[in-house]
N, C-alpha and C positions, 0 to 999 in steps of 0.2 A: 340255802336257796334266797334267793332276794325276791323280797312282799313285791307284787303287784297292785294295781290301785286299787283293789274290793278289799286286801290286804290292809292294807293301810287304813285307809277308811272305815274298817271293822274295828281296827287296835282303837281307833280315836272316835267310839262309837260317844264313849263320856267324855264329850267336849270339857276341856278344862275353863268350863266361866259359871263361877259359883254366882248362882242368885237365889234373890226371896221376895214371895208375893204377900202381900201383902192388902188389907182393906181395910179403907176409912167409913167409918158410920157417921153422918150425918143428920143433925135433925132438921126436918126443913118443913115448914107449914106450907110454904107456896112453892113444893116438887112439881106442882102439875103445870106450874106457868113455866118452867124449865124450859132449852130446845131440846127438843128431841134428843139430840146427841149433841152431849154436854164435852167429848174429846178436848177440840179446839179451844173450850171457855176456861176449861180447867187448865188445859196446861197455857194460858195468857194469866189466866189468875195467879198461878204457881209462880212462873218465874217475875210477877212483879211482883210480890209479895216479897220472892228470895232475896230479890235483887236488893229490896228497900230495908231486908234485915242484915246485910251482911255486907255492903257496898258501903264503901267506908273513902275513896272516892270522889261521888259523887259524876265520873264523867261520862258521857251519854255514850261514846264506843268505847267495850271492851277492849279490842287486840289495843288499843295505844296508851292503857294504863298500864303504870308501874307490876300490880297484883296478877295481870293476867294470867298467869299461869300457875295461881297462889290461891286464887279466890275459890269459895266453894258455891258463888253463882256458873261464877264463869265455866267451869269442870262441868258445872252438870245441864248446863245451856247453850252454852256456848262451844266448849269440846273444845279447845284448839288440841290440833295436833302437833307433837315433839315437830322441832324445825327440822330435822334430821328421817322423819317417819318418810320410808320410801313410800308405803302403802296410799300416802293422800297428796300425792304432789299436786293432784288436779285438784285437790279441793282444799276450800279456807277451812271446813269445821270435820272432825270425826264423829262418827253415831253417838250419842248421847248415852250417855249409862242410866236409862228409861223407859219406859210403857206405861202410859195410861189405858187402866182398861175401865169404860166409864160404862155406867147401868143401860137393858138395851132400854129400858123407859123407868119417869121417875118413878118412885115409890110414893105412898100414901103417909106424907108425913117424913119419910125415911128417904136418904139419897146415897148409896152406898159406891165408892169410888176405889175400882180395883189399881195398883201401882206394885210393878215391879223394877228390883233395881239388879242391873248386872255388875260383876266382879268388885272394884274400890267404890263402884256406888254406892255400897252398902254401908259405909261407911258413914255414908253424908245422911242414913236415915232421919238421925235429929229433926238438922236442918228440915227435911220433906214438911216433916210432921210439924214441926211449927211453922212452915209456909203454907201447907195446905187449913192449919185451924185459922192464921190470920188471913188466907184469902177467902176460908168461908164467912168468916166477919162480914171482912169486907164485902161481901153480894157477887153470885156471878151473874153473870150471863149481863145484858143491853140494860134490863131490872130490876139489876144487884140485887139478886133473891139472897138473902139471908141465910145461912147456915151455920149449927153449932155442930162443931167438934164432939162426939158425944165417944166414941171405942177405936181402939186399933187391931188389929187380929192380923197374926202372922198363919203363913199355909204349914202344917206341919205333918207329915214331909212336904217338900216344896212343890210337890206332883198331884200332891192331894185334894180331896175338897173338908181334909178338915183345918177348922179355926181354930186356934189358940188365942183367947186376947194378949195385950202387949204391951198397954196402954188406954188409960183413962183420961181422961180431963182430968188437970190436976196434980195425978200420979206418977210415977215414973215409971219411964221408957222400959219394957224388959225384952229386948226384943233375941230372938237367937239367931247363931251364924249363917250366913248363907252356905247353901247345899248347890248339890249338882242333883237335876232329875234321872231318876234311873233309867233306863234304855231297856224297854222290856224284845222280845222276840219279834223279828220281823214280821210281820202277815204275807200271806199271797199278793192280798190287795188291796188298796186305802180308798179310802173315802174322803177327801180333804174336802170341806166345808168354810167358803168363804165367807165369814161372820161380820165383818166391816169392809166400808170399802180398802180393794186391794188396785194399785197405783202401781203400775209394773209399766218399764218402759221396756224397749229394744229400738236401735239409733236413734235415740234422744227422743223417741216417741211412743206417746203411751197407747198402753197394747189394750183390742178392744176386744169386745168377744168373735168377732169375726177375724182376727190375726191372733188368738191367744195359742199359745204353747205348753207345754207342761215345761218344757226347758226355762220359760219367761221367769217362775218362778222359784223354782229353784236355782238360777243362775244368780238370782236376787237376794235369794235365802244364804247359798255358799257364801256371798261373796259382805253379807250382812254378817254372818258368823265369823269370817276371817279377820272384819275388821273391830268389832265387838272384843274380841278376844286377844286384836294386837293392842290396845288400847285402854283397855277396861281387864285387863286376866294377867296373871303374871306368866302364863303359858303360851302363846302363838298356839293359832289352828296350824297346821303342816302336815299336809296332803298332795295327793296328785288335783290341785284343781283342774288343771288341764284335762285329766284324763275323765272324770267327774261329767264338767262340760258337756264334753263328747258323748257320755253315755247316755244325759239328759238330754239332748238334742236328736238320740236316735231313739227316744223312745217317743210314743202314741197316746196320750189316755182313752184310755174304753170308753171314757162317756162325757162331757164337755156342756154341762148347762149350768152356763154363767150369764148375766146381765149387764147390761150398764144402766148405774144407778147414777142419777145428777146430785150433786150437793155444793154449797155456795155456802162459802164462811167468811167473818168479816175478820179482817185482822185490825187489831186496835194496835199492831205497832205501825202497819204501812196505811192505814186507815182506807181501807179498800176493802172490798169482796173480791176472794180468791175461788174457783172454780174448784172444787175437791171433787169431781166425777171419778167413778172407780165399777171393778168389779165388785161382783156377788155371785153368789149361787154352787154350786157342787162339780168335785171335779173326781171319775174314778180311776184310778193308778193301776194297773200288776207290779210286781215288785218280784216279780220270781225269773233267778238271773241279771236281776238287778240289786240285788239288798245293799251291795257298796252306796245305795243313793237314804236307805232307811233313819241313821244316823240323824244324819240335816233335816228330814221330812219330820222327824220327831220331834227334833228340837225349835224347831220353826214356830209350833207353837205358842213358847213363850217368848221369842224376841218375836214374831211379827216378821212380815217381808215388805217390799217394793216403799213409796214411799211417804212419807206421813206419818212412820210407827209409832213416835212419840205422843203422840195427842191416840193412840189408839187405831190407827187403822192398820190395814194389811193384815189383822188377828185372822188365826184360820185354826181350825178342830181336826181333828185324825180319829177315823173307825178304821177299824180292820172292815174288811170283805171279800166278797165274792165275785169275781165274773159271771158276768153271763155266760150262759151258755154255748159257745159258735154256732 
């Protein structure tokens, strides 16, 4: 008997995208002076430090460089798709192999930055450690708040809250291989908490609280997982994309409590401020009869969804829940 969309999706519940989660612990005497959300500042600082470290041609534009497809900086921050990549014909760059997870609020003298690397991106961890160390010393934000890298820890196992030290300043990096998060059994319902600005698009327009649909989140997530596995893993995601998308479009969230939150960041590259408004809040979704969607929703906690994921946007967490009585 041929597998249906549900069978295919569940077989691929263990999506073949190895990942590793790290925490960089910095000493920072002026942590209170940092911006409330440091994701965009860190992304820019890391990119600058990494390019300064590895660039040997000093060209302003990476695409015209002879090393474009073999340079650590271009792979991590420009991420050029292969010229024959069918999935990226409309785009100039593939999804980056990382996400940053800044702390919710600066600590007293301590700043902890989360970093997740996907697939082959984990082979560049030493470059990222060095770049983060250099970025911290150079200073973060407009005030150039200096930081000193003290320690790097890794989640063991990857989907746990147990963190093992793998590097201390001046020591040897002892990272563990990337792993694949374990998929728990699908609950009857899930509560999805949007923890950082979720910037979803439909028909090239940002989705607002008034226009939000569950399928906006799921379609963005499914597309992102497909792209990440295609460009950063050995086994691309193959499933019934059309069938899963139709299923998501036929679902309605039992409860949507999301609000539009404004945020403007300054882009040092573009020399201007950029609006990064997005959704925050909670969504309650029933999964009975729709468990085919569960593996992808579970995976979304590690890869994020929507726009701006590399700077930490689109992060959400999942909790098993019960639907209210009718």
